[in-house]
C-alpha positions as CSV (number, residue, x, y, z in Angstrom):
1,M,158.8,16.5,201.6
2,E,160.7,19.4,202.8
3,S,159.7,22.1,200.3
4,T,157.5,22.9,197.4
5,Q,158.2,20.5,194.6
6,K,158.9,22.0,191.1
7,L,157.1,20.1,188.4
8,L,157.6,19.8,184.6
9,I,154.6,18.5,182.6
10,V,155.4,16.8,179.4
11,D,152.5,15.7,177.1
12,D,151.8,16.5,173.4
13,H,148.1,17.4,174.2
14,Q,147.7,21.0,175.8
15,M,144.3,20.0,177.2
16,F,146.0,17.5,179.4
17,I,148.6,19.9,180.6
18,D,145.9,22.3,181.4
19,G,143.9,19.7,183.3
20,I,146.8,18.8,185.4
21,K,147.6,22.4,186.0
22,S,143.9,22.9,187.2
23,I,144.2,20.0,189.6
24,L,147.3,21.1,191.2
25,R,146.6,24.9,191.2
26,K,145.6,24.9,194.8
27,Q,148.2,22.4,196.0
28,D,150.8,24.1,197.9
29,A,153.1,21.2,198.0
30,F,153.5,21.2,194.1
31,Q,154.3,24.0,191.8
32,I,154.3,23.6,188.0
33,V,157.2,25.7,186.7
34,A,157.4,24.4,183.1
35,E,155.6,22.4,180.5
36,A,156.7,20.8,177.2
37,L,154.9,19.3,174.3
38,N,157.7,16.6,173.6
39,G,160.7,15.0,175.2
40,Y,163.3,17.2,173.3
41,S,161.7,20.3,174.6
42,A,161.6,18.8,178.0
43,L,165.6,18.1,177.9
44,E,166.1,21.6,176.9
45,I,164.0,23.1,179.8
46,L,166.1,20.7,182.2
47,K,169.3,22.4,181.1
48,N,168.3,25.7,182.7
49,Q,165.4,25.0,185.0
50,P,165.6,23.1,188.4
51,I,163.0,20.3,188.4
52,D,162.1,17.9,191.2
53,I,159.4,15.8,189.4
54,I,158.5,15.3,185.8
55,I,154.9,14.2,184.9
56,S,155.0,12.6,181.4
57,D,152.9,10.9,178.9
58,I,154.3,8.0,177.0
59,S,153.0,8.4,173.4
60,M,154.6,11.7,172.1
61,P,156.1,12.7,168.7
62,E,159.9,12.7,168.2
63,M,160.7,11.2,171.6
64,S,158.5,8.8,173.6
65,G,158.0,9.1,177.4
66,I,160.1,5.8,177.8
67,E,163.0,7.4,175.9
68,L,162.7,10.6,177.9
69,T,162.6,8.6,181.1
70,K,165.8,6.7,180.2
71,K,167.6,10.0,179.2
72,V,166.6,11.9,182.3
73,K,167.6,9.0,184.5
74,E,171.0,9.2,182.7
75,L,171.6,12.9,182.9
76,Y,169.6,13.9,186.0
77,P,169.3,10.8,188.2
78,E,167.9,13.0,191.1
79,I,164.8,14.0,189.2
80,K,161.8,11.7,189.8
81,I,159.4,10.7,187.1
82,L,155.8,10.0,187.2
83,I,154.3,8.5,184.0
84,V,150.7,9.4,183.4
85,S,149.4,7.6,180.5
86,M,146.3,5.8,178.8
87,H,148.4,2.7,178.1
88,N,148.6,-0.4,180.3
89,D,149.9,-2.6,177.7
90,P,152.3,-5.1,179.2
91,S,155.2,-4.4,176.9
92,I,154.9,-0.7,177.7
93,V,154.6,-1.3,181.4
94,S,157.7,-3.5,181.2
95,E,159.8,-0.8,179.5
96,I,158.8,1.9,182.0
97,L,159.6,-0.6,184.9
98,M,163.0,-1.1,183.4
99,A,163.6,2.6,182.8
100,E,162.9,2.9,186.6
101,A,160.2,5.6,186.6
102,E,159.2,6.2,190.3
103,G,155.6,6.1,189.3
104,Y,153.0,5.0,186.7
105,I,149.3,5.8,186.7
106,L,146.6,5.8,184.2
107,K,145.1,9.0,182.6
108,N,141.5,7.8,183.9
109,T,142.6,8.2,187.4
110,G,141.2,10.8,189.6
111,K,142.5,13.8,191.4
112,K,143.1,12.0,194.6
113,E,145.3,9.2,193.2
114,L,147.3,11.8,191.1
115,I,148.1,13.7,194.3
116,E,148.8,10.5,196.2
117,A,151.1,9.5,193.5
118,L,153.0,12.8,193.5
119,T,153.3,12.8,197.3
120,K,154.6,9.3,197.3
121,V,157.2,10.1,194.6
122,A,158.2,13.4,196.3
123,N,159.0,11.5,199.4
124,N,161.4,9.2,197.7
125,G,158.7,6.4,197.3
126,T,157.1,4.7,194.3
127,F,153.5,4.7,193.3
128,Y,152.0,2.2,190.5
129,S,148.2,2.2,190.2
130,N,146.5,-1.1,190.9
131,D,145.8,-1.7,187.2
132,V,149.5,-1.2,186.4
133,L,150.6,-3.5,189.4
134,T,148.3,-6.1,187.9
135,V,150.1,-5.9,184.6
136,M,153.5,-5.9,186.3
137,L,152.6,-9.2,188.0
138,Q,151.7,-10.8,184.8
139,I,154.9,-9.7,183.0
140,V,157.3,-10.9,185.7
141,R,155.8,-14.2,186.9
142,P,158.9,-16.1,188.3
143,E,160.5,-18.8,186.5
144,K,162.2,-21.6,188.3
145,K,165.7,-20.2,187.9
146,T,164.5,-16.8,189.3
147,L,163.0,-18.6,192.3
148,E,166.4,-19.9,193.2
149,E,167.8,-16.4,193.4
150,T,165.7,-16.0,196.7
151,K,167.7,-18.7,198.4
152,Q,170.7,-16.2,198.6
153,L,168.6,-14.0,201.0
154,S,168.1,-15.1,204.6
155,E,164.6,-15.4,206.1
156,R,165.2,-12.1,208.0
157,E,166.4,-10.4,204.9
158,I,163.2,-11.5,203.1
159,E,161.2,-10.0,205.9
160,V,163.1,-6.8,205.6
161,L,162.8,-6.7,201.8
162,K,159.1,-7.0,202.0
163,L,158.8,-4.1,204.4
164,I,161.2,-2.0,202.3
165,V,159.0,-2.6,199.1
166,E,156.0,-1.6,201.3
167,E,158.0,1.7,202.0
168,F,158.4,1.3,205.7
169,S,161.4,3.5,207.1
170,S,164.3,1.9,208.8
171,E,163.0,3.0,212.1
172,Q,159.5,1.5,211.4
173,I,161.0,-1.9,210.3
174,A,163.3,-1.9,213.3
175,E,160.1,-1.4,215.6
176,K,158.1,-3.9,213.7
177,L,160.8,-6.6,213.7
178,F,162.1,-5.8,217.3
179,I,165.5,-5.1,216.0
180,S,167.8,-2.1,216.2
181,K,167.8,0.5,213.2
182,R,171.6,-0.3,212.7
183,T,170.6,-3.9,212.0
184,V,168.0,-2.8,209.6
185,D,170.5,-0.6,207.8
186,T,172.9,-3.5,207.6
187,H,170.2,-5.7,206.2
188,R,169.4,-3.0,203.5
189,I,172.9,-2.8,202.5
190,N,173.1,-6.7,202.1
191,I,169.8,-6.8,200.3
192,L,170.9,-4.3,197.8
193,A,174.1,-6.0,197.1
194,K,172.7,-9.5,196.9
195,T,169.8,-8.6,194.6
196,N,172.1,-6.3,192.5
197,S,169.7,-3.5,193.0
198,K,170.4,0.2,193.2
199,T,167.0,1.7,193.8
200,L,163.6,1.0,195.5
201,V,162.2,0.2,191.9
202,G,165.0,-2.4,191.5
203,L,164.0,-4.1,194.8
204,I,160.3,-4.0,193.7
205,K,161.2,-5.7,190.4
206,Y,163.3,-8.4,192.3
207,A,160.3,-8.9,194.8
208,V,157.8,-9.3,192.1
209,R,159.9,-11.5,189.9
210,N,160.5,-13.8,192.9
211,N,156.9,-13.9,193.9
212,L,157.8,-12.3,197.3
213,I,154.9,-9.7,197.0
214,S,151.3,-9.9,195.7
């Protein structure tokens, strides 16, 4: 994380917004620069205000957090999104996963996990709380045909994929597997191409679907 991350909080409950502001008030790494009570207001803010991370609820009037995530990823793909919601329903988790939000934690989480999630997301990682990961595993249990997809990856590529999903850097993977960073980068390119993925979230979906991570 090179500089202070500019945050936008989107939630239709002012009390929740105030709670997040209170938690992050003394966190120098994060600065809340805007807030919105619905998705449409959030999109208007994004037209004029540079934002690094959006913290958004799912259930909001006029535009849901899922719709907002899809729209932001379409218009501002560089902006990262952390969903903070009370819902861990499989259908909702599935939609957020497909929309490729970088993180998803539940509203009953504590201050420590919120800051950990924001830090991971700010550093180009992903963060899904344990409860959400459990639901993810339930909804993408591999079918026989998806297991066959794994055959296109070599054993070494599967090793590298597992470490990528665990958010090891190329340098760390090279050291761990006793190979060069250039070789790791080549594996990364091949894995992205073979799994038809564009992001870390895409690789996570592939790895979970094919039972490569638990």
